[in-house]
NUTOR-907600 format. One line per 5 residues: number of its first residue (from 1); for each residue x, y, z of C-alpha. Coordinates in steps of 0.001 Angstrom, whole numbers, plus 500000, padded with zeros to 6 digits. Layout:
# NUTOR-907600
NUM	X Y Z ~ ...
***
This chain:
# NUTOR-907600
1	671087 281119 704497 ~ 673179 277974 704152 ~ 675249 275717 706431 ~ 676946 277670 709202 ~ 679271 274853 710259
6	681814 273032 708153 ~ 681531 269201 707801 ~ 684342 267696 709853 ~ 687404 266586 707880 ~ 685863 267030 704420
11	687707 268920 701691 ~ 687288 268207 697963 ~ 690555 267455 696171 ~ 690155 270339 693710 ~ 689686 272813 696568
16	692706 271476 698440 ~ 694807 271840 695286 ~ 693658 275406 694651 ~ 694129 276431 698279 ~ 697603 274876 698542
21	698731 276684 695421 ~ 697329 280007 696645 ~ 699344 279678 699853 ~ 702389 279461 697564 ~ 701209 282476 695536
26	700100 280419 692557 ~ 696673 280613 690955 ~ 694636 277975 689099 ~ 690948 277882 688210 ~ 689680 274368 688861
31	686305 274656 690600 ~ 683694 271935 690156 ~ 681500 274209 688039 ~ 684243 276577 686871 ~ 683058 278131 683626
36	686578 278376 682214 ~ 689090 276142 683949 ~ 692831 276778 683826 ~ 695170 274258 685450 ~ 698399 276012 684431
41	699478 277970 687547 ~ 700180 281685 687361 ~ 702583 282989 690006 ~ 702379 286393 691682 ~ 704315 288299 694365
46	702918 291307 696232 ~ 699496 291743 694673 ~ 697092 289373 692952 ~ 697096 290067 689181 ~ 693364 290755 688981
51	693375 292248 685486 ~ 696274 290317 683989 ~ 695698 288107 680927 ~ 698582 285620 681179 ~ 697682 283316 678269
56	696108 285771 675887 ~ 692659 284702 677101 ~ 690575 287314 678902 ~ 688484 284510 680433 ~ 691390 283912 682865
61	690754 287291 684522 ~ 686997 286710 684569 ~ 687464 283347 686312 ~ 689757 284903 688922 ~ 687196 287639 689612
66	684551 285052 690579 ~ 686570 284245 693753 ~ 686406 280484 693834 ~ 689928 280886 695237 ~ 688467 282484 698362
71	685936 279686 698814 ~ 688668 277054 698513 ~ 690843 278868 701066 ~ 687904 279202 703446 ~ 687036 275514 703217
76	690669 274457 703550 ~ 691031 276557 706698 ~ 687848 275204 708281 ~ 688758 271607 707410 ~ 692309 271812 708805
81	692485 274989 710954 ~ 695836 275609 709284 ~ 696565 279311 709808 ~ 698273 279743 706415 ~ 694971 279187 704628
86	693237 281882 706681 ~ 696119 284337 706310 ~ 696122 283852 702527 ~ 692331 284173 702350 ~ 692360 287475 704206
91	695297 288787 702192 ~ 693738 287985 698808 ~ 690312 289304 699793 ~ 691757 292551 701167 ~ 693875 292941 698057
96	690757 292821 695884 ~ 688926 295331 698078 ~ 691869 297755 698021 ~ 693036 297304 694442 ~ 689741 296670 692629
101	687052 299057 693861 ~ 684270 299530 691351 ~ 684949 301886 688450 ~ 683093 302077 685154 ~ 686115 300726 683282
106	686269 297646 685498 ~ 682699 296853 684508 ~ 684205 295126 681499 ~ 686572 292875 683446 ~ 686498 292345 687222
111	683085 293971 687718 ~ 681002 292429 684969 ~ 677518 291559 686235 ~ 678167 287824 685752 ~ 681190 287932 688062
116	679365 290134 690553 ~ 676526 287633 690876 ~ 678872 284693 691456 ~ 681245 286665 693705 ~ 678416 287923 695916
121	677376 284348 696712 ~ 680994 283352 697418 ~ 681507 286247 699853 ~ 678222 285707 701663 ~ 678881 281994 702129
126	682312 282759 703626 ~ 680865 285385 705964 ~ 678377 282835 707299 ~ 681086 280200 707815 ~ 683663 282500 709476
131	681809 284894 711808 ~ 684139 287061 713868 ~ 687268 285911 711976 ~ 687404 288595 709262 ~ 688765 291948 710498
136	687573 294129 707579 ~ 683867 293226 707500 ~ 682761 296846 707179 ~ 684794 297233 703983 ~ 683285 293991 702648
141	679757 295182 703462 ~ 680355 298451 701644 ~ 681572 296562 698585 ~ 678582 294215 698724 ~ 676278 297238 698536
146	678163 298322 695419 ~ 677635 294830 693988 ~ 673914 295146 694684 ~ 673608 298574 693065 ~ 675382 297357 689936
151	673234 294223 689667 ~ 670035 296205 690264 ~ 670938 298598 687426 ~ 671955 295822 684986 ~ 669003 294320 683180
156	668552 294416 679399 ~ 667289 292031 676709 ~ 670612 290161 676790 ~ 670200 289424 680507 ~ 666557 288398 680141
161	667546 285600 677754 ~ 671047 284746 678996 ~ 672474 282760 681876 ~ 674039 286092 682878 ~ 670613 287393 683891
166	669706 284441 686097 ~ 673138 284327 687747 ~ 673250 288094 688306 ~ 669725 288329 689686 ~ 670368 285377 691988
171	673263 287429 693377 ~ 670960 290456 693710 ~ 668454 288331 695645 ~ 671120 287103 698068 ~ 672345 290659 698598
176	668775 291838 699198 ~ 668247 289128 701811 ~ 671593 289939 703431 ~ 670860 293676 703695 ~ 667076 293358 704124
181	666550 295454 700991 ~ 662963 294680 699945 ~ 663315 296439 696594 ~ 666286 294298 695631 ~ 664519 291115 696782
186	661276 291806 694923 ~ 663060 293002 691784 ~ 665312 289943 691741 ~ 662395 287514 692175 ~ 660348 289203 689437
191	663307 289098 687049 ~ 664192 285506 687894 ~ 660637 284328 687254 ~ 660616 286001 683844 ~ 664141 284886 682911
196	663541 281261 683857 ~ 660249 281257 681968 ~ 661938 282637 678840 ~ 665049 280478 679021 ~ 663505 277094 679887
201	662140 275123 676939 ~ 659001 273034 677336 ~ 661084 269869 677753 ~ 663190 271369 680574 ~ 666296 272053 678484
206	667992 275416 678927 ~ 667675 277095 675524 ~ 671413 277804 675165 ~ 672009 274067 674524 ~ 675067 273819 676772
211	674856 271609 679907 ~ 677515 273647 681755 ~ 675396 276788 681573 ~ 672222 274781 682189 ~ 673865 273667 685445
216	674785 277230 686437 ~ 671261 278473 685780 ~ 669813 275531 687690 ~ 672123 276198 690664 ~ 670955 279807 690826
221	667306 278765 690542 ~ 667540 275956 693121 ~ 669434 278152 695562 ~ 666726 280787 695145 ~ 664111 278230 696224
226	666354 277041 699065 ~ 666915 280457 700625 ~ 663402 281856 700076 ~ 661264 278791 700737 ~ 659212 279478 697573
231	657191 276370 696715 ~ 654777 277522 694007 ~ 654462 279843 691033 ~ 656358 280378 687775 ~ 659797 280402 689362
236	659116 277115 691137 ~ 657656 275321 688095 ~ 660374 276520 685694 ~ 663099 275386 688112 ~ 661463 271986 688415
241	661431 271629 684613 ~ 665105 272635 684468 ~ 666006 270005 687065 ~ 664054 267292 685260 ~ 665660 268347 681979
246	669178 268128 683393 ~ 668446 264744 684974 ~ 667114 263444 681672 ~ 670261 264522 679838 ~ 672785 262677 682032
251	674520 259381 681371 ~ 675873 256931 683928 ~ 675107 258189 687407 ~ 675321 261931 686890 ~ 677610 262798 683951
256	676545 265329 681335 ~ 677418 265024 677663 ~ 679946 267699 676543 ~ 677397 269330 674233 ~ 677959 272868 672969
261	680288 274981 675135 ~ 680446 272453 677935 ~ 683147 270454 679684 ~ 682734 266868 680811 ~ 681466 267110 684381
266	679116 265644 686982 ~ 675960 267260 688334 ~ 674836 264829 691045 ~ 674788 267451 693799 ~ 672391 269670 691835
271	670047 266772 691152 ~ 670134 265719 694802 ~ 669295 269283 695895 ~ 666426 269274 693390 ~ 665196 265904 694656
276	664965 267293 698201 ~ 663324 270595 697247 ~ 660788 268900 694960 ~ 660457 265756 697102 ~ 661165 263655 694026
281	663180 260496 694676 ~ 663723 259980 690936 ~ 666137 262914 690913 ~ 668271 261693 693837 ~ 671874 260889 692861
286	673516 260315 696250 ~ 675024 262612 698878 ~ 677685 265202 698030 ~ 679912 267786 699685 ~ 677887 270609 698114
291	674722 269270 699727 ~ 676420 269438 703127 ~ 677419 273042 702446 ~ 673809 273894 701610 ~ 672817 272790 705124
296	670574 269970 703916 ~ 669572 266871 705854 ~ 670580 263653 704122 ~ 667495 261642 703125 ~ 667286 257855 703322
301	666616 257490 699592 ~ 668686 255352 697257 ~ 670522 256954 694341 ~ 668771 256614 690981 ~ 669943 256580 687383
306	668098 256966 684096 ~ 666851 253666 682708 ~ 664349 254528 679964 ~ 664436 256215 676569 ~ 663553 259891 676849
311	662866 262418 674115 ~ 663255 266152 674691 ~ 661305 267260 671653 ~ 661480 271047 672061 ~ 665285 271027 672145
316	665758 268151 669680 ~ 667677 265969 672140 ~ 666966 262232 672361 ~ 668341 259681 674815 ~ 668250 255943 674125
321	669168 253605 676973 ~ 669832 249892 677017 ~ 671421 247421 679384 ~ 674986 248639 678673 ~ 674588 251331 676001
326	673377 254913 676268 ~ 672980 257047 673140 ~ 672367 260792 672809 ~ 671378 262548 669585 ~ 670730 266189 668769
331	668786 267704 665891 ~ 666950 270815 666962 ~ 667418 274506 667754 ~ 670989 275772 667865 ~ 670710 277748 671076
336	672873 280815 671697 ~ 676495 281427 670815 ~ 677236 278626 673305 ~ 675597 276134 670931 ~ 677639 274185 668393
341	676902 273316 664758 ~ 676111 269730 665732 ~ 672859 268906 663910 ~ 672606 265124 663603 ~ 675310 264539 666224
346	675423 261196 668074 ~ 677158 260368 671399 ~ 677657 256718 672379 ~ 678252 255589 675962 ~ 679165 252013 676882
351	679311 250775 680492 ~ 679138 254355 681734 ~ 682049 255630 679586 ~ 681688 258074 676708 ~ 683279 256297 673729
356	682501 258593 670796 ~ 681529 262148 671582 ~ 681692 265871 670936 ~ 684997 267594 670195 ~ 684474 270080 673062
361	685161 273842 673088 ~ 688787 274363 674325 ~ 688667 278170 674232 ~ 686507 281230 673604 ~ 689330 283046 671848
366	688634 283754 668180 ~ 691173 281305 666776 ~ 691549 278283 664497 ~ 690901 275757 667288 ~ 687706 277527 668354
371	686404 277522 664765 ~ 687326 273879 664179 ~ 685703 272568 667375 ~ 682524 274615 666928 ~ 681829 273404 663380
376	680288 270149 662022 ~ 683644 268539 661237 ~ 684295 268084 664996 ~ 680981 266341 665634 ~ 679676 262861 664924
381	677492 263832 662027 ~ 677185 264089 658220 ~ 678364 267199 656383 ~ 679373 268616 652998 ~ 682398 270688 651846
386	680289 273849 652140 ~ 678161 273392 655211 ~ 677123 275125 658420 ~ 679867 277499 659548 ~ 680662 279797 662447
391	681631 283456 662143 ~ 684050 284200 664938 ~ 683722 282808 668429 ~ 680061 283655 669003 ~ 678231 284015 665687
396	677381 281989 662576 ~ 677365 282538 658835 ~ 675550 279374 657664 ~ 673228 276963 659494 ~ 671825 273463 658963
401	668108 273177 659675 ~ 666259 270273 661273 ~ 663227 269539 659075 ~ 662233 266286 660774 ~ 662828 264490 664062
406	660918 261266 664735 ~ 661375 258962 667688 ~ 660212 255549 668780 ~ 661227 252933 671302 ~ 664939 252381 670717
411	665038 254570 667612 ~ 665581 258155 666448 ~ 665268 259614 662947 ~ 666701 263057 662112 ~ 666220 264779 658753
416	668416 267790 657966 ~ 668551 270477 655293 ~ 672102 271718 654801 ~ 672916 275321 653775 ~ 673216 274617 650019
421	669945 272690 650022 ~ 671277 269139 650462 ~ 669028 266796 652440 ~ 670335 264037 654700 ~ 668530 261636 656977
426	670074 259827 659941 ~ 668495 256877 661736 ~ 669877 255606 665057 ~ 668860 252225 666494 ~ 669729 250668 669855
431	669323 246890 669637 ~ 670442 245245 672873 ~ 674222 244905 672324 ~ 674315 246834 669051 ~ 674059 250502 668028
436	673288 251095 664348 ~ 673460 254428 662523 ~ 671973 254518 659027 ~ 672621 257611 656902 ~ 670878 258586 653685
441	672122 261314 651360 ~ 669588 262855 648961 ~ 672144 265085 647236 ~ 674027 264613 643971 ~ 677252 265312 645906
446	679047 262924 648197 ~ 678640 263558 651912 ~ 681316 263150 654572 ~ 680671 261177 657747 ~ 682817 261448 660897
451	683096 259667 664241 ~ 685275 261034 667052 ~ 686670 258625 669634 ~ 687338 260356 672944 ~ 690960 261116 673931
456	691218 258209 676393 ~ 690025 255707 673771 ~ 692420 253886 671447 ~ 690698 253796 668063 ~ 691069 252856 664398
461	688615 251810 661687 ~ 687835 248564 663543 ~ 687741 249628 667209 ~ 686887 252580 669438 ~ 687774 251874 673044
466	685913 248746 674120 ~ 683683 248764 671036 ~ 684022 246989 667701 ~ 683106 248965 664579 ~ 681765 247928 661177
471	680840 250042 658152 ~ 678958 249633 654891 ~ 678638 251988 651929 ~ 681472 254310 653035 ~ 684422 255116 650740
476	687936 256179 651704 ~ 687528 255191 655349 ~ 690470 256313 657475 ~ 691407 257077 661086 ~ 693635 259985 662052
481	694432 262050 665160 ~ 692169 265031 665815 ~ 692024 267788 668441 ~ 689438 267384 671188 ~ 688848 269116 674507
486	687104 267624 677529 ~ 687954 270683 679645 ~ 688397 274383 678908 ~ 692065 275250 678202 ~ 692980 271576 677711
491	693600 270518 674104 ~ 693831 266743 673771 ~ 694187 264212 670975 ~ 691314 261998 669964 ~ 690775 259926 666840
496	688582 260938 663910 ~ 687262 258082 661759 ~ 686042 259584 658516 ~ 684882 258647 655018 ~ 682425 259649 652296
501	679260 258122 650856 ~ 676816 258816 648057 ~ 673433 257173 648710 ~ 673338 255244 652003 ~ 675808 254302 654723
506	675706 252083 657800 ~ 677869 252315 660935 ~ 677628 249618 663615 ~ 678997 249636 667184 ~ 679080 246569 669440
511	680996 245168 672394 ~ 681491 241987 670329 ~ 683018 241430 666868 ~ 680600 242372 664102 ~ 679860 240434 660914
516	678154 242622 658333 ~ 676938 241715 654846 ~ 674522 243332 652363 ~ 671223 241613 651586 ~ 669099 241811 648442
521	665959 243889 649006 ~ 662893 242959 646973 ~ 659118 242953 646824 ~ 657863 239626 648068 ~ 654957 239275 645636
526	656694 239484 642266 ~ 660322 239370 643384 ~ 661127 242791 641910 ~ 664518 243984 643256 ~ 664789 247460 644786
531	667836 249455 643694 ~ 670039 251337 646211 ~ 668223 254505 645169 ~ 665152 253176 646993 ~ 666664 251257 649910
536	669307 248984 651396 ~ 669373 245889 653584 ~ 671996 244153 655687 ~ 672529 240988 657729 ~ 674383 241736 660970
541	675735 239383 663618 ~ 677297 240414 666932 ~ 677686 238564 670229 ~ 675508 235641 669250 ~ 672643 237850 668020
546	671630 238106 664359 ~ 669583 240826 662720 ~ 668243 241505 659241 ~ 667754 245215 658595 ~ 665690 246959 655910
551	666054 250725 655512 ~ 664095 252268 652666 ~ 665677 255433 651330 ~ 662683 256449 649193 ~ 659027 255483 649046
556	657867 253448 646044 ~ 654448 252869 644517 ~ 654223 249151 643820 ~ 650634 247950 644101 ~ 649942 246130 647400
561	653110 244324 648376 ~ 655509 243422 651188 ~ 659226 244195 651153 ~ 661653 241477 652211 ~ 665360 241049 652908
566	666594 237899 654600 ~ 664054 237111 657307 ~ 662864 240706 657671 ~ 659577 241365 655920 ~ 656653 243710 656175
571	655483 247206 655338 ~ 657451 250223 656535 ~ 660590 252243 655901 ~ 662680 250772 658743 ~ 662263 247087 659597
576	664372 244834 661824 ~ 664133 241068 662200 ~ 665606 240325 665623 ~ 665581 236529 665627 ~ 661956 236144 666647
581	659949 238776 664817 ~ 660123 241706 662425 ~ 659811 245037 664227 ~ 658670 248165 662387 ~ 660275 251340 663680
586	659030 253877 661151 ~ 656201 253464 658659
***
């Protein structure tokens, strides 16, 4: 079904590390698309600890049961022909077959349908790469039939709407093709078509609002097209939308934002596979090891990156792109338990590096860190003392609703209703070398505003990494360490810059020092001054560029007149004079 020869001399660093440790009887989970990574080695002696939970996190056992360790050992052996890799591979595989045959009780740990779907693909890929080198093939084939029976019998409402369903039914399809079981093949394809139709929003975003799981679903869908040759129908069109949605949501070359339960990672190989299957050069991101292992022929295309603003309206995600800045915002549906309480969140990328971003997930254990990182306080948004809140690791007790989401060239406006009825509005502007975020609070209570500089970025109230910061209308501004997680099981230290505001607040980011001053806002005809209740204005200078900004907090009825502040003038609720003209972003 895939490549049957190994590319000479190639071995990804993470696979070499995992394989080398396994030879020494030490286990880590560090695969490219590992759902729950763990880089702290666990040692074992005679038998692999398949059902052990070494760090109090059951996800460790689930990750081990997916058998990325076997794939790494296989690749390491084929790349080097070092016998120790093969010996370890056979020993670990045989240990699983002998010690972990299917029982109903194991259906909750090593034989969950999710693991069975992933494990089936891993085993089948190894069998194709190592024909004649595995002495217990008949035992493997018997176990694969057990995998197929379990996956065939596992299909409820949860699977129809979850990444579990797509991943499991992809495994069922592969097993059907391997055993020439027409019932399994047809059932898997019917389920996959329905699942992908249900789970893919109109804008191509996977509904769970987590790029890691979007990537897993897309892998299963693309591989389905690869091995079946399907080139039309619901399955084909939904997969194409998923690929376009993932491509739209990347920054730099092929990085995804750590939104929801997602690590920071790269998805270039998936987009390249999609570009070949859909013959779409816009999706091509270069040539990767995974593409070699899929048996693809390298095209002559040049790698592409996103260069234009894109708005994924169904999911509430917006992407602004300039010469050096990229900005992501989210105000839309929550998604599943993998979604975070991030309404109004903003990510800012400069020169391909994420400067301020999401706090991450760290763990799925029901603990203080999980609660903190899932809630608004760990996102770059506005919130109140009693706001949206989780209830355990997977559920919620209070939610913030998006009641408005407008977009325009270089601009996004998000209006939110918080659980106690407070209304806030956030406007994000990308102006060449400047990112502006304007917040309006329509509540009698003060709102908190937070910005989280990523762990690798030195930050205080004046800087975040390579960017200069400036603020207006924010009280009690301070910077303090905060927990963040760019990878599952890794808790790191970032910087949270936080303050409070009553009516309106402005945050500015630039690669150059920022000069910021308030401007009087008035009606041009009779000179009547507008109070802060109705709007604010600022003069901003950065890197040799000057701007006058008008942001009207409330509409006013004042005959026929033009508002003015500095050189900005006109009609509208968001106006920017950019040195040559006044631009209206929102009427």
